[in-house]
Structures are given as structure tokens and as C-alpha cells.
N, C-alpha and C positions, 0 to 999 in steps of 0.2 A: 462419392455422392452420399448424402444423408438419406436415411429412410424417413418416411413421414413421422414416425415415432421419435427419431432423433431430432428432427427439425422442431417438433413440438417441445421436446425437452430443452433444447437450446433456447427457444423463444421464452420459455418459462424460467430458464435458469436452473433447471433441475439436473441433478446428477444421477437420480434414480427415478425411473418411471415404469410403472407396470412390471416391476420385478426385473427390469433390464438395466444393468449398470452401464453407464457411459464410462469408458476407460480412458487412459492417458492418450491413446491415439484417436479418440473420438473427434469427429469433424467440428463439433461446437467448441471443444476446448482449444483447438488450434486457431479458431477464428479471431480476427483482430476487432477490437472495439473502437468505434469512432462515434462522436456525438455532434449534433448541429451546434453552431455557435450560439444560438438563442435558447439552448436547452436548460440553462441555469446551472450547468456544471462548470466548475472553475477549472480552466485549463492552466496548468502550472506555467506555461510559457508567458502568460499575462503578468507573471512576477519577474520577468526578465531572465528566466533560465534560457541559455543559449545552447541548444542541442548540437549546433554545428561545431562548437568548441569543446572538445572532450577533455580539456585540461582544467576547465573552470571548477571551482568548488561551489556546489549548489546548496550546501547546508542552510545558510542563512535565508536564502530565498524560499526554500521549502518550509522552514520554521515560520517565516512570516505568513505564508499561505495558511499554515495550521492555525496560527494565532488569529488570523482574520476570519476563519471559517469554523473553528471548533464550536460545538454547541448549537450549530445552526442547521443540522441535518444536510450538510453540503457534501458533495462529491468533488474531490480534487482529482482531476484527470492528468495522467502522465503519458504523453505520446511516446512512441518508441524512441529510445536513446539511452545513454549512460548518464546517470545522476551521481556525481562524485560527492561523497559524504565524508565529513571529518569529525562528526559528533552525533550523538543520539538525536533522532527526530522524535522528540517528546510531544505528546498531545496535550499541550498547555495553551491557555489563552494569554492575552497580552499582559495580564496581571500575574502571570506565573502559576496560575491554578490549573490543576488537571481538569480535563474536560472529556466529553464523549460526543456522540452524534456527529461522527465524521467518517468519511470513506476515502480510501486511496484506490483509484481505479487505473490500472495500466492499460495501454493499448494492446499489448500481448505479453504473456509471460516470457517468451523467448527473447524479446527485444526491448523490454522496459526493465532496465537494470539499475538497481541502487548499489553502487560500489563503494565500500568503505576503503578509505585511503590506507595503504599498507603501513604496518607498524604503528597503528593509532590506538587500538584497544589491546594493550599488551599484558595487563594484569589479570592473571587467572584468579587472584584472591578477591578481586572486585570486578566481576564481569559486567559488561555494558551491552545494551541492545543497540542495533542500528535503528530500529523503529520500535517505539514503546507506546502502547495505548494504555489508557486508564479509565477511571470512572469520573463522574461529575463532581465528586467531592474530595476524593483522596487518590493516592497512587494505586491503592488496592481496595476494592470494595465491591458492592453489588449494584452499582448504578452506571455500568459501562454500556449503555444502550447504543445500538446501531454502530458499533465500531467495526468497520469492515476494511479488508485489504484483499484486492483481487488482481490477478493477472500481472504479477511482477516477479522479478528475480532479485534476491538479496545476495550479493557477492561480498563475503567478508574479507576478501583480499588475502594477502599473505602477511605473516608475522602478527596477526591479530588473535593471539591465543586466548584473550579474554573477551572475545566477541560472541554475542548472541545475535542471531539474525533478526528475529522478531519476538518481543515480549508482549504478547497479545492478551488483552482482557476484554471480554464482551459478555453482556447479560441480555437475556430475553430474545434479542435479535442482533445477530452479528454474523459476519462471514469472513472466513479466511480460506480462500479458494484459488487454485491455480497459482500457488506461490512456491 
């Protein structure tokens, strides 16, 4: 049971309130996130991701969701499930330009899993990220506003010695939490 202070912190999305740290076992960190269908949040299943079939490759569907929503201050919501990935989920628009103002929100860290296919990123000389954010102009810079990733697990699989879980860039306001 949450204390009133923990409930307030969860409601506000805080990890520290009045000098009390909410830790890994905190009730609000374990809670699952769900949103109404009319909330304006983009549910990845609207892109044809089939969570019942764990053998599908979801890379292209997720990349299309990124292309359609980057730069629009949108949240892409990932319900619990395994999302099979075979290439980097780069935050680029449909013209191939890096963008910002996008959030990935999982339903829960324990059960929203981005899984890299085994033996995909094998080069330690040229490591690759499963998820890579950037800024509005270039791959690296100081305009990576509101790039957020919350409540997911990135599983780099086996044989992926050149894998980086997340290459995250954010400026001014961004969140990398419960990952």
C-alpha cells in the first residue's frame, strides 16, 4: 500500500519528494500505464503490431510510427509484449532527417520488451544502438527537446557484442526512466 506521499509522487511522476527517494520496489514504479483511446497518444498496435505473434519482426512498423510522429510532441505507447527488432530504431522523419519531440512509453518495464534478434549487431568496431534518439537538426547536437523513453526493457539478445541498448540524447526536457 502506498503512503499519501508516495501516491502524490507517483501522480506527479516524481522520483524524489521531500527528501524521500522512491526506490526500485516503490509501488509507483511497478504500476502499469494505460491511456484512454481518445487521449491523443499513439498506440503502436494501430500500426499493425501483433503482440499475439511473438515471432514477427516489428522493426518496420515501429520505424513507420516514428516517421509519422517525430517532431509532433507525440507519445508512442507500447502495450505489454515483446517487440522483435532487427535494426536500430532511429528517430528520423520520412525524409530521413533526425528529429526530436517524441516519447516512447511502455505499459510496464517488466513486460514491455524490445528484443534485438540474436546475432544481429556483431561488430564491436562499429557498435549500434537498438534505440537511438537525436536532435532536430543533426545526429548529435543541442536541440534534442522532449526525447523521452519510459517503462520499457531493452533486451540485446545473444551474440550481439556490438549492441548498445539505448543511445539517448535529450536537451532541456527529456526523460529516461524505468528502463
